[in-house]
N, C-alpha and C positions, 0 to 999 in steps of 0.2 A: 441487618436483620439477624436476630438470634433465635435459635430453636429452643423451645421450652422442654424441660425434662418430661419424659413420658415413660411410665412404668410398663414393662411387659409389652412393648410395642411389637407387632408382627413384622417379619422381615420385609415384606412389601411396603408396609407403612414407613419403616425406617429408611428404606431406599428412596421412597417418594420424598421424604423429608430432606434427605441428603441432596437429591436433585433440585428440590425447591430452593435450598440455600445456595447451591452452585449457580443456579440461574440468576439469583439475586446478587451474588458476590463474585462469581467467576472462579473462586477457588475455596478449598476447605481444608482444615487440618484435622488429622486423626485425633489428636489430643482434645481439640474442642468438641468433636463429635462424641468422644467417650464421656466427657462431662455433661454435655447437653442431653444425650440420649440414655445416660445411665446404663451403659453396657461396656463390655470389655473391649480393649484395643483389638483383640483377635476377631471379635464379632464384626467390628467396623471394617477390618481388613478383608474379611470374607464378603461383606456387602460391597466394598469397593472393587474387589476382584470380580464379583458377579456383574456389576455395572460396566466394568471395563470389557468383560467378555461379550457383553451385549452392545458394545460400542457407544455407550452413553457418556463415558468419562475417560480421562487418561490419568492413570495414577502417577503421582510425583513422589519425591522423597518426603515422607511424613504427611501426605495428603493426596489431593486430587484436583484436577481442573476439568472443565467441560471439554468434551471431544467436539471441537468446532469443525464443520466441513471445510475442505479446501476451497479457496476462491477459484471459480472457473471463468472462462472467457465469456464476455457479454457483448452483444451487438452494439453498434453505435447508437441505434435507436433506443435500446434499453438504458444505456448510460446517459444519453442526452436528457436533460431536464432534472437529473438528480444532483443535489447539492450545488445548484447553479450559483447561488450567492457566494458560497465559499470559493468556488473555482474562479469566479470573477475577481474576488478580492485577492486571491493568491496570484492571479495573473497581473493585477495592478502592481503588486509588490515586485514580482519577477522582472518586469520591464525596467524597473529602476536600476537593475544591475547590468543592463545592456548598454554598452558604450558605442559611440559613433565609430564607424569603420571596422566594427568587429564582425566575426563570423560566428553564428550561433547554430546549434543543432537542436531541433525540436523533435522530441519523441512523439510517437503516435498517441493520441488520446484526447479526451474532451477538455482537460485542464490546459494542455499545451495549445489546443485550438483557441482557447480564450486568450492566450498570450499572443498568438498570431493575429487575432483581431485588433490588438493594440499596436501593431507594428506597421500599420498601413501608411502612416505619415513619415516613416523612416526612409531616408533616401541613400544612406551610406552603408547599410549593413547587408550581410549575406546570410540567408537562412537555408540550412540543409535539413531536409525532413524525409521521412519514409511514410508520410501520411498524406493521402491525396486530398483530403478535405482541407488540410492546412495549406497545401499548395494552391488549391482552388481559391481559398480565402485571400491569397496574395496576388492573384492574377492581375488585377487592375491597379497595381501599385508600382512604385519605383524600387521596391525591394528586389534584390537579386535572389532568385530562388533556385536551388539545386535539389532535384528529386532523385532519390537513390535508385529508383527502378526496382525491379523484382516482381515476384508473384503477388497479385492482389488477394488479400484476405477478404472475401465477400462478406457483406453486412457489417464490416468493421472499418475498412478503408486503409488498413495497414499494408505496407509492402514488405515482403520478407523473402528469404531464400538466398541461394548462392550469389545471384547478381547484386542483391542488396549488400551482402557481406563483403563482396569484392570492392564496392565503392567505399564502404566504411573503413576498410583496411588501408585505403590509399588517400585518406584525407586527414586533416588536423584542424580543429576549431578552437576558438577561444573559450566558448561557454556551451554547456549542454544542460538542457532542462529535461530531466528524467521523470517520466510518469511511472506510477506503480499500481499493480493490482493488489498487492498485499505487502505489509511491512510488519516484521517481528524482530525483537531484539536478538533472539538466538538464531533464527533462520535467515535473518537479513531481508533483503528485497527479493521477492519471488514473483514468478510469472506463471501463467497457466500452461504454457507449451515450451518445449525445448527450443523451437525455432525463435520464439519471441524473446526468450532469455538470451539466446546467442546474439541477437541483434542489439539488445540493450548493453550487453557486455562490450561489444565492439564500439558502441557509441561512447561508453565511458572511457575506453582506451584511447579513442580519437580526440578526447577533450582535455584542455588544460584544467578546467574546473567544472565540476558537476553539482548542480543544485537539484535536489529532489523536490518536485512540486506535487503535493498530495493532500487531499482533504482528510479530515480526522477519521472518516469512516474506514480508511485503508489500514489503520493501525491495529495491532493485536490480531492480525490475520495472516494466514499462510496460503500459498499456492504450491503448485507442483514442483517447479524448477527454480533453483537458486540463480539470481542475477549477480548479487554482490553482497558483501558485508557493509554495514553502515559506516565503518571506518574508511571505506573507499570513496565516500562522498565528501564534498566540501561543506554542504549545508542543506537544510530543509526549510521549505516555506509551506506552512500549513495553517489551519485555522485554530482559534482558541477553544474549540470544543474538545480538544485533546485533554486528557486528564493531567493533573499536576504530576502524577507519578510518571507518565509517559514523557512529559516535557523535561522533567529532571533527568531521566535516563538518556534522552536524546542529547541533552547538553553535555553528557559525558563523552559523546562520540563526535559531535559536529556542531557547527553554528546553527542556531535555531531562530527562525523568524516566524512570528505568529501574526495573523490578521484577524479582523472581526469575522466571526463565523456565521452569525445569524442562527436560525433554528435548524436543527437536524431534520432531514426529510425521510 
């Protein structure tokens, strides 16, 4: 989308045009705005400063991006039903990496729950998890299940706290499937609380290999607390709704596996 040149546009009109283009493209360059709005670079910088002061944008070197809100914690009921097809396809691919007689660690979350649903016929694996819904899914199976214990996060089903951390500090597993609230190339993997980030860090440390399992909606997002850099992961399994730019960047850091995504919800 390109802005048309406008003569003697009022400041509010200019700023509205800037926001309109940012919502369409995600970023904007000062030089482009100078040419398109027929004003000086100083005028554009003043407009961007105003928009940043009002928490509409974040200025970058030579331009600006939208000021996206941080991702916050959602209840299981809120997350359940969103991007179902993508999560199931990601889970189908994830189980291909699980070998017989291995010990795997499943992070709390709806995508990892889909993985658990596909493990019911496995007889020789051990699953460690801090998610009571995952544990409940495997009750009537031959899968050996170890629940970390800890304090229950109501409405989510996650176990966390000192007891959870103590268990994770004393185990070692072959494979960890990490869920994510938000993924950003600069910020890395982030979580909405310090407690949740701490648990995920310990899970990564306890594992020989970590696969990130996350649908495309989690990318280009940030949350409060850092979990790790992308370079600390072995690979990512996601859906093909990610942009070509994101996929190319991911390939610089880790192994990337994409699955059919279906329509975004």
